[in-house]
C-alpha positions as CSV (number, residue, x, y, z in Angstrom):
1,M,21.7,-25.1,5.8
2,K,19.7,-23.2,8.1
3,L,22.7,-21.3,9.0
4,A,24.2,-21.0,5.6
5,L,20.5,-20.1,4.4
6,K,20.0,-17.3,6.9
7,K,23.8,-16.2,6.3
8,S,23.5,-15.6,2.2
9,L,19.7,-14.5,2.4
10,T,21.9,-11.7,5.6
11,E,24.2,-11.4,2.7
12,Q,21.4,-11.0,-0.4
13,W,19.6,-8.6,1.7
14,Q,23.0,-6.3,2.5
15,A,24.1,-6.2,-0.9
16,D,20.7,-4.6,-1.8
17,K,20.5,-2.0,0.8
18,L,24.2,-1.5,0.4
19,R,23.3,-0.5,-3.6
20,Q,19.8,0.9,-3.3
21,E,22.0,3.7,-1.1
22,Q,24.8,4.0,-3.6
23,I,21.9,4.5,-6.8
24,S,20.5,7.1,-4.7
25,A,23.3,9.0,-3.3
26,L,24.4,9.3,-6.9
27,A,21.5,10.7,-7.8
28,H,22.0,13.5,-5.4
29,D,25.1,14.6,-6.7
30,L,24.2,14.7,-10.0
31,K,21.5,17.4,-9.0
32,T,24.4,19.6,-8.2
33,P,26.5,19.6,-12.0
34,L,23.0,19.2,-13.1
35,T,21.8,22.9,-11.8
36,I,25.0,24.3,-12.7
37,I,24.2,24.0,-16.2
38,R,20.9,25.3,-16.5
39,G,22.1,28.4,-14.4
40,D,24.7,28.8,-16.9
41,T,22.6,27.8,-20.0
42,E,19.9,30.5,-18.4
43,L,22.4,32.7,-18.2
44,L,23.0,32.6,-22.1
45,Y,19.7,33.2,-22.7
46,D,20.4,36.6,-21.3
47,T,23.0,37.3,-24.2
48,D,23.3,38.0,-28.1
49,L,23.1,34.7,-29.7
50,T,23.3,33.5,-33.5
51,I,21.2,31.1,-34.9
52,E,23.3,28.0,-34.5
53,Q,24.1,29.3,-30.5
54,Q,20.5,29.7,-29.8
55,E,19.4,25.9,-31.3
56,C,22.6,24.9,-28.9
57,A,21.3,26.7,-25.8
58,D,17.8,24.5,-26.9
59,Y,19.4,21.4,-26.7
60,I,21.1,21.9,-23.5
61,T,17.8,23.0,-22.1
62,D,15.9,19.4,-23.6
63,S,19.0,17.2,-22.3
64,Y,18.6,19.1,-18.3
65,T,15.4,18.1,-18.8
66,Q,15.7,14.7,-20.0
67,M,18.4,14.4,-17.3
68,Q,16.2,15.7,-14.3
69,V,14.2,12.9,-14.8
70,Y,16.5,10.5,-14.6
71,V,17.6,12.0,-11.9
72,K,14.4,11.7,-10.2
73,T,13.8,7.6,-11.8
74,L,16.5,7.2,-9.9
75,I,16.1,8.7,-6.6
76,D,12.4,7.6,-6.5
77,L,13.6,4.0,-7.5
78,S,15.9,3.6,-4.4
79,T,13.1,5.5,-2.3
80,A,10.5,2.8,-3.6
81,S,13.0,0.3,-2.5
82,T,14.1,1.5,1.0
83,G,11.3,3.0,2.0
84,Y,9.7,5.6,2.1
85,Q,9.5,8.4,5.6
86,L,6.7,8.2,6.4
87,N,5.0,11.6,8.2
88,K,1.7,10.1,8.8
89,E,-0.7,12.6,10.4
90,I,-4.6,12.4,11.1
91,F,-6.3,14.7,9.0
92,N,-10.4,16.0,7.1
93,L,-10.9,13.3,4.1
94,P,-13.9,14.8,2.0
95,D,-11.5,18.5,2.4
96,Y,-8.0,15.6,1.0
97,L,-10.7,14.7,-2.1
98,K,-11.9,18.1,-2.9
99,Q,-8.2,19.3,-3.4
100,V,-7.5,16.1,-5.1
101,K,-10.6,16.7,-7.6
102,V,-10.0,20.3,-8.3
103,S,-5.5,19.1,-9.3
104,I,-6.7,15.8,-11.6
105,D,-9.6,18.0,-12.9
106,A,-6.8,20.6,-14.3
107,L,-4.9,17.1,-15.4
108,C,-7.4,16.5,-17.4
109,R,-8.5,19.3,-19.3
110,T,-5.5,19.7,-20.5
111,K,-6.0,16.3,-22.0
112,E,-9.2,17.1,-23.2
113,I,-10.4,13.9,-21.1
114,H,-13.9,14.0,-18.8
115,L,-13.4,13.9,-15.3
116,R,-16.4,12.2,-13.4
117,M,-15.8,11.9,-9.8
118,S,-18.1,10.0,-6.8
119,T,-17.6,9.6,-3.0
120,S,-19.6,7.1,-0.5
121,D,-19.9,5.9,2.7
122,I,-16.1,7.4,3.3
123,P,-15.1,8.4,6.8
124,M,-14.4,12.3,8.2
125,Q,-10.8,11.1,9.0
126,L,-7.7,9.2,7.6
127,T,-4.7,9.0,8.8
128,A,-1.4,8.5,5.8
129,D,0.8,10.8,4.6
130,K,-0.8,13.1,2.6
131,V,2.2,14.2,0.2
132,L,2.6,9.9,-0.4
133,L,-1.2,9.6,-0.5
134,G,-2.1,12.3,-3.7
135,R,1.6,10.9,-5.1
136,A,0.6,7.4,-5.3
137,I,-3.3,9.1,-6.5
138,Q,-1.5,11.2,-9.4
139,N,0.6,8.0,-10.2
140,V,-2.0,5.7,-10.5
141,V,-3.9,8.8,-12.7
142,N,-1.0,9.7,-14.8
143,N,-0.6,5.6,-15.7
144,A,-4.6,6.5,-16.4
145,L,-4.7,9.4,-18.7
146,D,-2.0,8.1,-20.4
147,Y,-4.3,5.6,-22.6
148,S,-7.1,7.3,-22.4
149,P,-8.6,8.2,-25.4
150,Q,-9.0,11.9,-26.1
151,D,-13.2,12.8,-24.9
152,G,-13.6,10.2,-22.9
153,T,-13.6,9.9,-19.8
154,L,-12.2,9.3,-16.0
155,H,-13.5,7.3,-13.1
156,I,-12.4,7.9,-9.8
157,D,-15.2,6.2,-7.2
158,V,-14.0,7.5,-3.5
159,C,-16.0,4.7,-0.8
160,G,-15.0,3.2,2.7
161,K,-15.2,-0.7,3.1
162,D,-14.1,-2.9,5.3
163,D,-12.3,-0.4,7.4
164,F,-10.3,0.3,4.9
165,V,-10.8,3.5,1.3
166,E,-10.9,2.1,-1.2
167,I,-9.4,4.4,-4.0
168,S,-11.1,3.7,-7.6
169,V,-9.5,4.6,-11.0
170,T,-11.1,3.3,-14.0
171,D,-10.3,4.2,-17.4
172,E,-11.7,3.8,-20.7
173,G,-9.1,2.3,-23.1
174,G,-7.4,-0.7,-23.7
175,G,-7.1,-2.4,-20.4
176,F,-4.3,-4.3,-19.5
177,S,-3.0,-7.2,-20.6
178,N,-2.3,-10.5,-19.6
179,E,0.9,-9.9,-18.2
180,A,0.2,-6.6,-17.4
181,L,-2.1,-7.5,-14.8
182,Q,0.7,-9.9,-13.5
183,H,3.5,-7.9,-13.0
184,A,3.0,-4.0,-14.6
185,Q,3.3,-3.8,-9.9
186,E,7.1,-4.9,-11.0
187,Q,9.4,-2.2,-11.4
188,F,10.0,-1.4,-15.0
189,F,8.0,-3.6,-16.5
190,M,7.0,-1.8,-19.8
191,D,5.7,-4.9,-22.3
192,D,4.6,-4.6,-25.6
193,Q,1.2,-3.4,-24.6
194,S,2.1,-1.2,-21.8
195,R,0.1,1.3,-20.2
196,N,2.6,3.2,-18.1
197,S,4.1,6.0,-20.3
198,K,7.9,5.8,-21.6
199,L,8.2,8.7,-19.2
200,H,7.8,6.6,-16.1
201,F,9.7,3.7,-17.2
202,G,7.5,2.0,-15.7
203,M,8.2,3.0,-12.8
204,G,4.7,4.9,-11.6
205,L,2.5,1.8,-10.5
206,Y,5.9,0.4,-8.2
207,I,5.6,3.5,-6.8
208,A,2.1,3.5,-6.0
209,K,1.6,-0.2,-4.1
210,S,5.5,0.3,-2.5
211,I,3.2,3.7,-0.8
212,M,-0.4,2.0,0.0
213,E,2.2,-1.7,1.7
214,Q,3.6,1.0,3.6
215,H,0.2,2.4,5.1
216,N,-0.7,-1.5,5.0
217,G,-2.7,-0.8,2.0
218,E,-2.6,-2.7,-1.1
219,L,-2.7,-1.6,-4.6
220,I,-5.3,-3.9,-7.1
221,L,-5.3,-3.9,-10.8
222,E,-7.9,-5.6,-13.0
223,N,-10.7,-4.7,-15.9
224,S,-13.2,-3.1,-15.8
225,K,-16.5,-5.0,-17.6
226,S,-18.4,-1.3,-17.2
227,T,-15.3,-0.1,-19.2
228,G,-13.8,-1.8,-21.1
229,G,-10.7,0.2,-19.6
230,A,-8.8,-0.6,-16.8
231,K,-9.6,-0.5,-13.1
232,V,-6.2,0.4,-10.2
233,I,-7.5,0.1,-6.9
234,L,-5.3,1.8,-4.1
235,K,-6.5,0.2,-0.7
236,I,-5.8,2.3,2.4
237,P,-6.7,1.6,6.0
238,F,-8.7,4.1,7.9
């Protein structure tokens, strides 16, 4: 029975791996015709178009943009499921957080949301994949901003604790539903009170979780007692 179970699990793992590879290959193959469509549409804009032709060109451009989102989601899904290629390096954490703050602050301003960011007891250096870490933070921040009230405040607190760096992102929205607290880190989770933007397809927190786990860290979801909103903690060892 043990051998049969092992064989079944191995076959299932191989089937899942093949499926993810096929999805990734398909997504990459779609990028070529989409690039051609975009280039041809840009050429159309350089010609004299009637009002009707202009509307058609605009529709093609909008559809191309939407297809890009779909393709990116397919690639993210396959990559997060099979594991990212980590390029770890040792870098100055305070300097890195300053860059992160500039990027997040610009994003907050476009949505008329204030940013409050603090650091405490953080190490001078951190070993991680800077690009993937930034992406995980960005996904969590985007998710928080989607449900932050206008003129509200996004709270980001970074601290060193028990050999881990904890990056807490807290908003002032309605918080996670009970179901979301249990399942929001899963692929495509979007319940009636979902905090995931429809543009994210329920992938943002799933991708952030995958990146944290590959760094031997974790993603923690809870509701904040101080703001009443959601709190997401990215926990990564240093």
